[in-house]
C-alpha positions in Angstrom: 27.2 242.1 -102.2 25.0 239.2 -103.4 23.9 239.4 -107.1 20.3 240.1 -107.8 18.6 237.3 -109.8 15.7 237.7 -112.1 12.8 235.2 -112.2 14.3 233.0 -114.9 17.6 232.8 -113.1 15.9 232.0 -109.8 14.0 229.2 -111.4 17.2 227.7 -112.9 19.0 227.8 -109.6 16.0 226.1 -107.9 15.9 223.4 -110.6 19.7 222.7 -110.2 19.3 222.5 -106.4 16.3 220.1 -106.8 18.2 217.9 -109.2 21.3 217.8 -106.9 19.0 216.8 -104.0 17.4 214.0 -106.0 20.9 212.7 -107.1 22.1 212.8 -103.5 19.1 210.8 -102.4 19.7 208.1 -105.0 23.4 208.0 -104.1 22.8 207.6 -100.4 19.5 205.6 -100.3 18.2 204.4 -97.0 19.9 201.1 -95.9 18.1 198.0 -96.9 16.4 195.4 -94.6 16.8 191.7 -95.1 15.1 188.8 -93.5 17.4 185.9 -92.5 15.7 182.5 -92.8 15.9 179.7 -90.2 17.2 176.4 -91.5 17.0 172.9 -90.2 20.3 171.5 -91.6 23.5 173.5 -91.2 25.2 174.4 -94.6 28.5 172.8 -95.6 31.3 174.4 -97.6 30.8 171.6 -100.1 27.3 172.9 -100.7 28.9 175.9 -102.6 31.8 174.2 -104.5 30.1 175.1 -107.8 30.0 178.8 -106.7 26.3 178.5 -106.0 24.3 176.7 -103.4 23.6 173.0 -104.1 20.1 171.7 -104.1 20.4 170.8 -100.4 20.5 174.4 -99.3 19.3 176.3 -102.4 16.3 178.3 -101.5 16.9 177.9 -97.8 19.4 180.8 -97.5 18.8 184.4 -98.4 21.2 185.7 -101.1 22.9 189.1 -100.9 24.7 190.7 -103.8 25.4 194.2 -105.2 28.6 195.2 -103.3 29.8 198.7 -103.8 33.5 199.9 -103.5 34.5 202.2 -100.7 38.2 202.3 -101.8 39.9 203.1 -104.1 36.9 205.1 -105.5 34.0 205.6 -103.2 30.8 204.4 -104.9 32.5 202.6 -107.8 31.4 199.3 -109.2 33.7 196.4 -108.1 35.9 194.6 -110.6 34.8 191.3 -109.1 31.3 190.0 -108.1 30.5 188.8 -104.6 27.5 186.7 -103.5 26.7 186.0 -99.8 24.2 183.5 -98.5 22.8 183.9 -95.0 20.8 181.7 -92.6 20.7 180.6 -89.0 19.6 177.8 -86.8 19.2 177.4 -83.0 22.9 177.7 -82.4 24.7 179.6 -85.2 24.5 182.4 -87.7 25.8 181.2 -91.1 27.4 183.3 -93.8 28.6 181.7 -97.0 30.7 184.0 -99.2 31.0 183.2 -102.9 33.8 185.4 -104.1 34.1 185.4 -107.9 37.4 186.3 -109.5 38.2 186.7 -113.2 41.9 185.9 -112.5 41.8 183.4 -109.6 45.6 182.7 -109.8 46.1 186.2 -108.4 44.1 185.6 -105.3 46.2 186.1 -102.2 45.8 183.3 -99.7 48.3 182.0 -97.1 48.0 179.3 -94.5 49.3 181.6 -91.8 48.7 182.2 -88.1 45.4 183.4 -86.8 44.7 187.1 -87.4 47.6 187.5 -89.9 45.4 188.1 -92.9 45.9 191.7 -93.8 48.0 190.9 -96.9 45.5 188.4 -98.2 42.1 188.5 -99.9 39.4 188.3 -97.2 35.7 188.5 -96.5 34.0 189.8 -93.4 30.7 190.1 -91.6 30.0 192.8 -89.0 27.0 192.6 -86.8 25.5 195.2 -84.4 23.5 193.0 -82.2 21.9 195.8 -80.2 21.3 197.8 -83.3 22.4 201.0 -81.7 25.0 202.1 -84.3 27.6 202.3 -81.6 29.4 199.0 -81.4 29.5 195.5 -82.8 31.3 192.4 -83.7 33.6 191.7 -86.7 34.4 188.3 -88.1 36.7 187.9 -91.1 38.7 185.2 -92.8 41.0 184.7 -95.7 40.2 182.3 -98.6 41.7 179.4 -96.7 39.6 180.1 -93.6 42.3 181.7 -91.4 40.3 183.8 -88.9 40.4 187.4 -87.6 37.9 188.8 -85.2 37.5 192.1 -83.3 35.1 194.4 -81.6 34.1 197.6 -83.4 33.3 200.8 -81.6 32.2 203.9 -83.5 34.7 206.8 -83.2 37.4 204.8 -81.4 41.0 204.4 -82.4 42.0 200.8 -83.3 44.8 198.8 -81.6 47.9 198.2 -83.7 46.1 198.0 -87.0 46.4 199.6 -90.4 44.7 203.0 -90.7 41.6 201.7 -92.5 41.0 199.4 -89.5 40.8 202.2 -87.0 37.9 201.4 -84.7 38.6 197.7 -84.2 39.8 196.2 -81.0 41.5 192.9 -81.8 42.0 192.0 -78.1 38.6 190.4 -78.5 38.8 186.7 -79.3 36.0 184.2 -79.3 35.1 180.8 -80.6 33.6 180.5 -84.1 34.2 178.3 -87.2 35.4 179.2 -90.6 36.4 177.1 -93.6 37.6 178.3 -97.1 38.6 176.9 -100.4 40.1 178.3 -103.6 38.2 177.3 -106.8 38.8 177.8 -110.5 36.5 180.8 -110.5 37.4 182.5 -107.2 37.0 181.2 -103.7 34.3 180.1 -101.2 34.2 180.8 -97.5 31.8 179.5 -94.9 31.5 181.1 -91.4 29.5 179.7 -88.5 29.1 182.2 -85.6 27.7 180.7 -82.4 25.1 182.8 -80.6 26.7 181.8 -77.3 29.8 183.8 -78.4 27.7 187.0 -78.7 25.7 189.3 -76.5 22.4 190.6 -77.6 19.0 191.5 -76.1 17.2 188.5 -74.5 14.0 188.9 -76.6 12.1 186.5 -78.8 12.7 188.6 -81.9 16.0 190.3 -82.9 16.8 193.1 -85.2 20.5 193.6 -85.9 22.7 195.9 -88.0 24.7 194.0 -90.6 27.6 194.9 -92.9 29.3 192.5 -95.4 32.8 193.3 -96.7 35.3 191.9 -99.2 38.9 193.0 -99.6 40.9 192.5 -102.8 44.4 193.7 -102.0 45.9 193.5 -105.5 43.5 196.1 -106.7 43.2 198.0 -103.4 39.5 197.3 -103.4 37.4 197.5 -100.2 33.9 196.4 -101.1 30.8 196.7 -99.0 27.2 195.7 -98.8 25.3 197.8 -98.2 27.2 200.8 -99.4 29.5 202.2 -96.7 30.6 205.6 -97.9 33.8 207.4 -96.7 31.8 210.6 -97.1 29.6 209.6 -94.1 31.2 209.3 -90.7 30.6 206.0 -89.1 29.8 202.5 -90.3 26.9 201.0 -88.4 24.8 204.1 -89.1 24.9 203.0 -92.7 24.3 199.3 -92.0 21.5 197.2 -93.3 18.9 195.8 -90.9 18.7 192.0 -90.4 15.3 190.6 -89.2 14.0 187.1 -88.9 16.2 186.0 -86.0 13.8 184.5 -83.5 14.0 182.4 -80.3 17.8 182.4 -80.0 19.7 182.8 -76.8 22.7 185.0 -76.1 25.9 184.0 -74.4 26.2 184.4 -70.6 29.8 185.4 -70.5 30.6 182.9 -67.8 34.3 182.6 -66.9 35.6 179.6 -65.1 38.6 180.3 -62.9 40.7 177.2 -62.0 41.1 176.6 -58.3 42.9 173.7 -56.6 42.6 172.6 -53.0 45.6 170.9 -51.7 45.4 168.9 -48.5 48.6 167.7 -46.7 48.4 165.2 -43.9 51.0 165.8 -41.2 52.7 163.1 -39.2 50.6 163.8 -36.2 47.4 163.3 -38.1 46.4 167.0 -38.5 45.5 168.5 -41.9 46.1 171.9 -43.4 44.4 173.3 -46.5 45.7 175.9 -49.1 
């Protein structure tokens, strides 16, 4: 049998419920929208060697900061700061990660084979080019620029990956560029992702979902912008929206299959082809 509440008790319960609703709204605010600017000159890794953009690109790229931890404590403030600078030109999307570290000697970075970066520090950009919160691309690299890429599908089971990477299909491999460098205050990482390596709507104006990630293995930190909570199922439904991408062309997924025609002339002058 439910207890009977008097007017004062009812009011108190309603107030508690309202406060809880407000706190929940603040904790899980609507994902942000950013406008990615178009630049005339591609950025270089050397433009960020002082852990901030040089005068050549300062003001030309949009700055993203305010990462939030997903692990080990969902919603916690990170132990290290991360800044990301984004821009694009006719051919590429650029992401420059400036990963600050109070103890840079403990950064894990190996010059290893491609996609063997799970034991290292790393940074990643995920993009949902159709903005349907169903699938997208993931591009990651360790502090020395060793690459890892994959396709992400919501609700799927990953292929041969650690549990936290369930949903990634690493059979996807494409052409893109990355370059990284350790510094006395952390590391810098520059990614250039060609539009010809992606598929997206063939429209003049694009709106994509975007997620930025940094992993710090020594502290088991998995940091995201915007906040990607483990209490909400899915990733791209929590993604930020990226606008400003205009007049770019997607890849055509053309495959060239080698074919050889061998002609053998017989003694009698006839020919046969294979």
